[in-house]
N, C-alpha and C positions, 0 to 999 in steps of 0.2 A: 671533459676533454683531457686527454693525456698531455701533460706539459712536456714530455720527452719528444713528442712528435712536432715537427716543424710545420708551419703553415704552407710552406712551399712543397712539401712532400705529400704524395697521396696516402690515404690511410692503408695500413697493412691489412691484407686479406689472405687467409690461408688458402692453399690450393684445394682443400676439400670443399670449402665454401664456393669456390669458383666452379667446380665441377657440378655442384648442385644447381647453381644458378643457370648454367648453360643447358641443362636438360629440360626439355619441354614437359610441362605438367600433364597436359592432356592433348590428344591429337585434335586438330581443327575439325569443325563439322564438315560433313560432306557437302559438295556443291549442289544447290537446288536450282533447277531450271526455272521453276515458278514457285515462289513462296505461296503458301496456302491462302493468305489473306488478300492477295492481289490477283486480279484476272490477267490473262495474257493480253498484252497490248503492244502494238508496234507503232512507231511515230508516223509511218506512212499510211496506216490503216484509217479509213474515214470513220468519223463518228456519226452514228445515225441521227437524223434530224426528225423532229416531230414534237407533238405536245407532251408526250410522256417519255421523253428521252432522259437518259442519265449520262453523267460524265464518264470519264474513263474508269472510275472506280464506283462500286455500288453505293448508292445513296448520295452521290455528289452531283448536283445539277450543273449543267453547262452554263457558263457565263460568257455572253457575247460582249466583246470589247469593241467600241467604235474606233475607227482609225484616227490617228492624230491629224490635226489640221494645222498646217504651217502657213502663216500669213507673212508675206514678204512685201516690203515697200518697194515700189518701182522708182527709178531715178526721176527727178523732176523734169518735166517737158521744157520748162523755161527756167533754167537754174540761175541762181544768184551769182554775180561775178565773184571770183575768188581772189583776184589781185595778186596772184602768186609771182608773176614776173616783176610787178612793181615792188613786191616785198623783197625779192632777191636783189633788185637794184638798190633799194634803200639800205639793205644789210651790207652790201659790198661797197657802196659809194658814199653813203651819207652818215648813218648812225647805226653801228653794229647792234647794240642791245635792242633798240626799237625795231630794227629789221628782223631780228630773231623772233621777237614777239609777234610781229606782223606775219612772218612765215607760219608760225604755229596757228594763228587765227585763219590764215589762208587755207591751210591744210584741213582745219576743222570745217571751214566752209565747204570745201570740196567733199568731205565725208558726209556732211549733212545733205548736200545736193544729191549724192548717190543713194542715200538712205531715204530720201523723200521727205525730209523734215524742213519745210520751207521757212518757218519762223526762226529756227536756229541758224539756218544758212544765211538768212538776211541779217540777223544780229551779228554773226561772226564776220560777214562781209563788210558791214559798216565799221566794225571795230578794226579790222585789218586796214581798211581805207584810211580811217582816222590815224592809226599808228603810222602808216606810210606818209601821210601828209605832215605829221609832226616831225618825223624823222628827216624829211626833205627840208623842212624849214630850219630845223636845228643844224643840219649839215650845211645849208647855205649860210646861216649866221656864223657858224664856225669858220667857214672858208673866207667870208668877208672879214671877220676879225683877224684871221691869220694874215690876210693880205695887208690890212691896215697896220698890223704889228710889224710886218716886214718893211713896209714903206717908212714907217716912223723910225725903225731901227736903222734903216739904210740912210735916212736923212741925218740922224744923230751921228752916224759914223762919218759922214761927209763933213759935217760942221766941226766936229771935234776930232781932228786926226791924231 
């Protein structure tokens, strides 16, 4: 590499080299409607059927492909309860973190019900119900403790003015 040239500058090329590079070496081959090794075929043309048929090209057998089968699960006829309303109530009124977890399990229960997975729906339903019950109990305990704290504080303020 020439040290006088900078990395930011393109290499110097003479105009005679440019003119040689821009000239085509040989003309492109003529267009062929049908190459010699391929028979004429059209996508809409039917392929003959029978015991001795060949594919679209000589020597290539036809391969029949069976259609894909899609199995979908139907929603459950008797779905498990999802406790979504109960979960929203516990999230807003009792215990926010447990309410969020209960909502996630409630939505999972609903998804499992729609996809036909009864065992998963029942497990998620039971978990959501348990989380909701625990959240309500914690919420009630915290409310009772807050009320007791306020009463004691109010009594202390009245005794020691």
